[in-house]
C-alpha positions as CSV (number, residue, x, y, z in Angstrom):
1,M,47.9,-3.1,4.9
2,R,44.7,-4.9,4.5
3,V,41.9,-5.2,7.1
4,Q,39.4,-8.0,6.9
5,M,35.9,-6.8,7.5
6,E,35.3,-9.4,10.2
7,E,38.0,-7.6,12.2
8,W,36.1,-4.3,12.4
9,R,33.9,-5.3,15.3
10,R,36.8,-5.8,17.7
11,F,38.3,-2.3,17.1
12,I,37.9,0.4,19.7
13,P,38.7,4.1,19.2
14,G,42.1,5.5,20.0
15,V,45.7,5.4,19.0
16,R,47.8,2.3,19.4
17,M,50.2,0.0,17.6
18,Y,48.5,-2.3,15.1
19,K,50.5,-4.7,12.9
20,D,53.6,-2.7,13.9
21,K,52.2,0.6,12.8
22,K,51.1,3.6,14.8
23,T,47.4,3.6,14.1
24,L,44.5,5.9,14.8
25,F,41.2,4.1,15.1
26,W,38.8,7.0,14.5
27,N,35.1,7.0,15.5
28,G,34.1,10.4,14.1
29,E,35.1,12.6,17.0
30,K,36.0,16.1,16.0
31,L,39.7,16.4,15.6
32,W,40.2,19.8,13.9
33,E,38.8,23.3,14.1
34,G,39.2,26.0,11.5
35,D,40.9,25.8,8.1
36,G,44.1,24.1,7.0
37,I,46.3,27.2,7.6
38,T,45.1,28.9,10.8
39,G,43.1,26.0,12.2
40,R,44.1,23.9,15.3
41,S,44.0,20.4,16.5
42,L,41.4,19.8,19.2
43,I,42.5,16.5,20.8
44,H,46.0,15.5,19.6
45,D,49.0,17.8,19.4
46,W,51.0,18.2,16.2
47,E,53.7,15.7,17.4
48,E,51.0,13.1,17.9
49,R,49.3,13.7,14.6
50,D,52.7,13.5,12.9
51,S,53.3,10.1,14.4
52,W,50.4,8.3,12.8
53,E,51.1,5.9,10.0
54,V,47.7,4.4,9.5
55,V,44.2,5.8,9.9
56,I,41.3,3.4,10.2
57,I,37.8,4.9,9.9
58,L,35.5,2.8,12.2
59,P,32.0,1.6,11.3
60,G,29.3,4.2,12.0
61,V,31.2,7.1,10.7
62,E,29.3,8.6,7.7
63,I,31.1,11.9,7.1
64,I,34.8,12.8,7.3
65,P,34.6,16.6,8.1
66,E,36.7,19.2,6.3
67,Y,40.4,19.4,7.3
68,T,40.1,16.4,9.7
69,F,43.5,14.9,8.8
70,V,45.1,17.8,7.1
71,H,48.9,17.8,7.4
72,C,49.1,14.3,8.9
73,L,52.6,14.1,7.3
74,K,53.4,10.4,8.0
75,V,50.1,8.7,7.3
76,K,50.7,6.1,4.6
77,T,47.5,4.1,4.8
78,V,43.8,5.1,5.1
79,I,41.1,2.4,5.4
80,M,37.4,3.3,5.6
81,A,34.4,1.3,6.8
82,D,31.6,1.1,4.4
83,S,29.5,3.4,6.4
84,V,31.4,6.5,5.1
85,R,29.3,8.5,2.6
86,R,31.1,11.8,2.3
87,I,34.7,13.1,2.4
88,E,34.6,16.9,2.9
89,R,36.9,19.7,1.8
90,E,40.6,19.1,2.4
91,A,40.0,16.2,4.7
92,F,43.3,14.6,3.8
93,S,45.1,17.5,2.1
94,C,48.9,17.7,2.4
95,C,49.2,14.1,3.7
96,Y,52.5,13.9,1.8
97,S,53.3,10.2,2.7
98,L,49.8,8.8,1.8
99,E,50.2,5.8,-0.6
100,F,47.1,3.6,0.0
101,V,43.5,4.5,0.4
102,K,40.7,2.0,0.7
103,L,37.4,3.9,0.2
104,S,34.0,3.0,1.6
105,R,32.0,0.9,-0.9
106,N,29.1,3.4,-0.2
107,L,31.0,6.6,-0.7
108,E,28.9,9.3,-2.5
109,Y,31.0,12.4,-2.5
110,I,34.6,13.6,-2.5
111,G,35.0,17.2,-1.5
112,E,37.1,20.1,-2.9
113,K,40.8,19.5,-2.5
114,A,40.1,16.4,-0.3
115,F,43.3,14.7,-1.3
116,S,45.2,17.7,-2.8
117,Y,49.0,17.7,-2.4
118,C,49.1,14.0,-1.4
119,S,52.3,13.7,-3.4
120,S,53.0,10.0,-2.8
121,L,49.6,8.8,-3.9
122,A,50.1,6.8,-7.2
123,S,46.7,5.0,-7.4
124,F,43.1,5.6,-6.4
125,F,40.0,3.5,-6.9
126,I,36.5,5.0,-6.6
127,P,33.3,3.0,-6.1
128,P,30.3,3.4,-8.4
129,S,28.3,4.8,-5.6
130,C,30.3,8.0,-5.8
131,T,28.4,10.6,-7.9
132,E,30.5,13.7,-7.5
133,I,34.2,14.6,-7.1
134,A,34.6,18.3,-6.4
135,T,37.1,20.8,-7.8
136,F,40.8,20.2,-7.3
137,A,40.2,17.0,-5.3
138,F,43.5,15.5,-6.4
139,E,45.4,18.6,-7.4
140,R,49.2,18.1,-7.2
141,C,49.0,14.4,-6.4
142,N,52.2,14.3,-8.5
143,K,52.4,10.5,-8.8
144,L,48.8,9.7,-9.4
145,I,48.4,7.8,-12.6
146,I,46.5,4.6,-11.9
147,L,42.8,5.3,-11.6
148,G,39.6,3.4,-11.2
149,L,36.9,5.9,-12.1
150,P,33.1,5.2,-12.5
151,Q,31.6,6.4,-15.7
152,N,28.7,8.1,-13.9
153,V,30.7,10.3,-11.5
154,E,30.6,14.1,-12.1
155,L,34.0,15.7,-12.0
156,G,34.6,19.3,-10.9
157,A,37.2,21.6,-12.5
158,G,40.8,20.7,-12.1
159,V,40.2,17.5,-10.2
160,F,43.4,15.9,-11.6
161,K,45.4,19.0,-12.1
162,K,49.2,18.6,-11.9
163,T,49.0,14.8,-11.6
164,A,51.1,12.2,-13.5
165,L,47.8,11.1,-15.2
166,L,47.4,14.5,-17.0
167,E,51.1,14.8,-17.6
168,A,50.8,11.6,-19.6
169,S,48.3,13.3,-21.9
170,S,48.9,15.6,-24.8
171,I,46.6,18.3,-23.4
172,E,48.3,21.6,-22.9
173,F,47.3,23.7,-19.9
174,E,47.8,27.4,-19.1
175,E,49.8,28.0,-15.9
176,D,48.1,29.8,-13.1
177,D,49.3,33.3,-12.1
178,V,51.0,33.7,-8.7
179,F,51.5,37.2,-7.3
180,I,51.6,39.3,-4.1
181,N,48.4,41.3,-3.7
182,E,48.1,44.8,-2.2
183,E,47.8,43.4,1.3
184,G,51.0,41.5,1.0
185,F,49.5,38.0,0.6
186,L,50.6,35.4,-1.9
187,V,47.6,34.9,-4.3
188,R,47.1,32.4,-7.1
189,R,44.8,33.2,-10.0
190,I,43.5,30.1,-11.5
191,H,42.9,29.9,-15.2
192,H,39.7,28.0,-16.0
193,D,38.8,26.9,-19.5
194,A,35.4,25.0,-19.6
195,D,36.2,23.5,-23.0
196,K,39.6,22.3,-21.8
197,E,38.0,20.8,-18.7
198,R,35.5,18.8,-20.9
199,E,38.5,17.7,-23.0
200,V,40.3,16.4,-19.9
201,V,37.2,14.5,-18.7
202,Q,36.7,12.9,-22.1
203,W,40.3,11.9,-22.4
204,I,40.4,10.3,-18.9
205,R,37.3,8.3,-19.7
206,S,38.7,7.1,-23.0
207,I,42.1,5.8,-21.8
208,N,41.0,2.2,-21.8
209,N,38.3,2.3,-24.5
210,G,38.3,-0.3,-27.2
211,E,38.4,-4.1,-27.3
212,V,42.2,-4.2,-27.1
213,Y,42.0,-2.7,-23.6
214,A,39.2,-5.0,-22.3
215,L,41.5,-6.6,-19.8
216,H,42.7,-3.2,-18.6
217,R,39.1,-2.3,-17.9
218,A,38.4,-5.5,-16.1
219,C,41.4,-5.1,-13.9
220,A,40.5,-1.5,-13.0
221,S,36.8,-2.3,-12.5
222,Y,34.8,-2.4,-9.2
223,N,34.9,-5.9,-7.7
224,P,36.1,-7.6,-11.0
225,L,34.7,-11.1,-11.5
226,P,36.8,-14.2,-12.1
227,E,34.7,-15.4,-15.0
228,I,35.3,-12.2,-16.9
229,F,39.1,-12.6,-16.5
230,H,38.7,-16.2,-17.5
231,E,37.0,-15.3,-20.8
232,L,39.4,-12.4,-21.6
233,M,42.5,-14.5,-20.9
234,K,41.2,-17.2,-23.3
235,Q,40.8,-14.5,-26.0
236,Q,44.0,-12.5,-25.4
237,G,46.4,-14.9,-23.8
238,I,48.6,-14.6,-20.7
239,K,50.9,-11.9,-22.3
240,A,48.0,-9.5,-22.3
241,L,48.5,-8.9,-18.6
242,C,51.8,-7.1,-19.4
243,M,50.5,-5.0,-22.3
244,P,50.7,-1.3,-21.5
245,N,47.9,1.1,-22.5
246,S,48.5,4.7,-23.9
247,I,49.7,6.0,-20.6
248,G,52.0,3.0,-19.9
249,I,49.9,1.1,-17.4
250,T,49.4,-2.7,-17.7
251,P,46.4,-4.8,-16.6
252,S,48.7,-6.3,-13.9
253,Q,49.4,-2.8,-12.5
254,Y,45.7,-2.0,-12.4
255,L,44.8,-5.2,-10.6
256,A,47.7,-4.9,-8.1
257,A,46.5,-1.4,-7.1
258,N,42.8,-2.1,-7.2
259,T,41.5,-1.8,-3.6
260,F,38.1,-3.4,-4.6
261,A,39.6,-6.5,-6.2
262,E,39.0,-9.8,-4.5
263,I,41.1,-11.8,-6.9
264,S,44.9,-11.6,-7.5
265,E,47.0,-12.0,-10.7
266,K,48.3,-15.3,-9.3
267,D,44.7,-16.6,-9.1
268,I,44.0,-15.5,-12.7
269,I,47.2,-17.1,-14.1
270,N,46.6,-20.3,-12.2
271,S,43.0,-20.6,-13.5
272,Y,44.2,-19.9,-17.0
273,I,46.9,-22.5,-16.9
274,L,44.6,-25.1,-15.4
275,D,42.0,-24.4,-18.1
276,M,44.6,-24.7,-20.9
277,M,45.9,-27.9,-19.5
278,G,42.4,-29.3,-19.4
279,E,41.9,-28.5,-23.0
280,V,45.1,-30.2,-24.0
281,L,44.4,-33.3,-22.0
């Protein structure tokens, strides 16, 4: 579900059907009080929250507070206006159906466990304005493997723990200890290895390194430019769009999932074919 930016101005807050989807148009009003376990919804009851399929963050909202959309079980799509700067702790945690997130182009911070347990989320693209992703932000996003990650962003511990991305690596992790404490509560003791965390970050940043993966980098980049594709396609040929990298992802897959891309694979191929025809003629 794509929203053209010129459409923003006619949106008003509230819940209604939009493009055949139950949609919350959110203006920043406080929806939740407390934490994700003992907290409560302030405006909408559980049944209403569970009926939303799309959340659209309206212009003017700068911060998505902690736990705001926790346990919104049927939300598949989240689209943010470019005014959003921060996503706080567990803001979208346990949104099990979430598949598509279009972030603000001016986002600066993603909080602790902000998208943890979003088990349907397979791709995520982060703008270069984002300088920090806090601990366990995407923990147990089991399907997450396609990633657009700025080189300058600081990653906290366990950001991609228990994701398909790390499962595709050869890095071995020590399992956390889970036990019942003296008060009868289930407790998880997290094993933290600073050297291992540095290894993880280095590996993630190196996935598309090297000239052979230049097209992968272009397709996963922020606002990829047509002229870059044009030059790379001339060098590597049309088959390069289908070449998988070390984790099995092709440039085509990166481009199709890239929420910041203004160009499609069809556009790239058409431009390449026309250029080759021109050279032949």
